[in-house]
C-alpha positions as CSV (number, residue, x, y, z in Angstrom):
1,M,-13.8,11.1,0.7
2,S,-17.1,10.6,-1.1
3,E,-19.1,7.4,-1.1
4,A,-18.3,7.0,-4.8
5,E,-14.6,7.0,-4.1
6,T,-14.9,4.3,-1.4
7,I,-16.1,1.8,-4.0
8,Q,-13.8,2.8,-6.9
9,D,-10.7,1.0,-7.9
10,P,-7.6,2.4,-6.1
11,L,-5.9,3.1,-9.5
12,S,-8.9,5.2,-10.6
13,I,-8.6,7.2,-7.4
14,A,-4.9,7.6,-8.0
15,E,-5.6,9.0,-11.4
16,K,-8.3,11.4,-10.0
17,W,-6.0,12.6,-7.2
18,K,-3.1,13.2,-9.8
19,Q,-5.5,15.2,-11.9
20,E,-6.4,17.3,-8.9
21,G,-2.7,18.2,-8.6
22,R,-1.9,16.0,-5.6
23,D,1.4,14.1,-5.2
24,V,0.6,10.4,-5.4
25,A,2.4,7.1,-4.8
26,I,1.1,3.6,-5.6
27,A,2.0,0.6,-3.5
28,T,1.5,-2.8,-5.2
29,V,1.8,-6.3,-3.8
30,V,4.3,-8.0,-6.1
31,Q,4.9,-11.3,-4.3
32,T,3.5,-13.3,-1.4
33,W,4.6,-16.4,0.4
34,G,2.4,-18.5,2.7
35,S,-0.8,-16.9,4.0
36,A,-1.1,-13.3,3.0
37,P,-4.2,-11.1,3.5
38,R,-4.2,-9.6,0.0
39,P,-3.2,-11.2,-3.3
40,V,-0.5,-10.1,-5.8
41,G,-1.7,-7.1,-7.7
42,S,-3.5,-5.5,-4.8
43,H,-3.0,-1.7,-4.6
44,L,-2.8,1.1,-2.0
45,V,-2.7,4.6,-3.2
46,I,-1.3,7.4,-1.0
47,D,-1.2,11.2,-1.5
48,G,1.3,13.6,-0.1
49,D,-0.9,14.4,2.9
50,G,-1.1,10.8,4.0
51,N,-4.6,10.1,2.7
52,F,-4.9,6.6,1.3
53,Q,-7.3,4.2,-0.5
54,G,-7.1,0.5,-1.1
55,S,-5.2,-2.2,0.7
56,V,-2.0,-4.2,0.5
57,S,-2.2,-6.1,3.8
58,G,-3.7,-4.7,7.0
59,G,-2.5,-4.2,10.6
60,C,0.7,-2.3,11.1
61,V,1.9,-3.2,7.6
62,E,-0.5,-0.8,6.0
63,G,0.7,2.0,8.3
64,A,4.4,1.2,7.4
65,V,3.6,1.3,3.7
66,V,1.9,4.7,4.0
67,S,4.9,6.1,5.9
68,E,7.3,4.7,3.3
69,A,5.1,6.0,0.5
70,L,5.4,9.5,1.9
71,D,9.2,9.1,1.7
72,V,8.9,7.9,-1.9
73,I,6.8,10.9,-2.8
74,G,9.4,13.2,-1.2
75,A,12.5,11.6,-2.7
76,G,11.0,10.4,-6.0
77,K,12.8,7.1,-5.8
78,P,10.8,3.8,-5.7
79,K,11.3,1.3,-2.9
80,M,10.7,-2.5,-2.6
81,L,9.4,-3.3,0.9
82,E,9.3,-6.7,2.4
83,F,7.3,-7.8,5.4
84,G,7.3,-11.1,7.2
85,V,6.8,-12.4,10.7
86,A,7.0,-15.5,12.8
87,D,3.8,-17.4,13.3
88,E,3.4,-16.3,17.0
89,T,3.3,-12.6,16.1
90,A,1.7,-12.7,12.6
91,W,-1.8,-11.9,13.7
92,R,-0.8,-8.7,15.5
93,V,0.8,-7.2,12.4
94,G,-1.8,-8.4,9.9
95,L,0.0,-11.3,8.3
96,S,-1.9,-14.4,9.3
97,C,-0.1,-17.8,9.6
98,G,3.4,-16.4,9.1
99,G,2.8,-14.9,5.7
100,K,5.3,-12.7,3.9
101,I,4.7,-10.0,1.3
102,S,6.8,-7.8,-1.0
103,V,5.3,-4.4,-1.8
104,Y,6.7,-2.1,-4.6
105,V,6.1,1.6,-3.9
106,E,6.5,4.2,-6.7
107,R,5.6,7.8,-7.2
108,L,3.3,8.8,-10.0
109,V,4.8,11.4,-12.3
């Protein structure tokens, strides 16, 4: 990925990837509760090869979203994902202080 892509908005990158003929999914934070690393409206874009740009959380949540996005690309059906953990395990998965997030994943057509 070029340096220019690393500073662009994830949605601009999604548009570029789509124009290049890649299969693309967009994951969007649609709701948060408690402490969450990324605010509502944050995006992660994923292509069919598992390349991604942006962020919806961090830790293992991001990996899970990429994996689910690949399923969404394959099936073409959107998914609503929910992540939340107890306070004692929150830091390990990237949700500090027991936060919860909902992430909507959809394929670009």
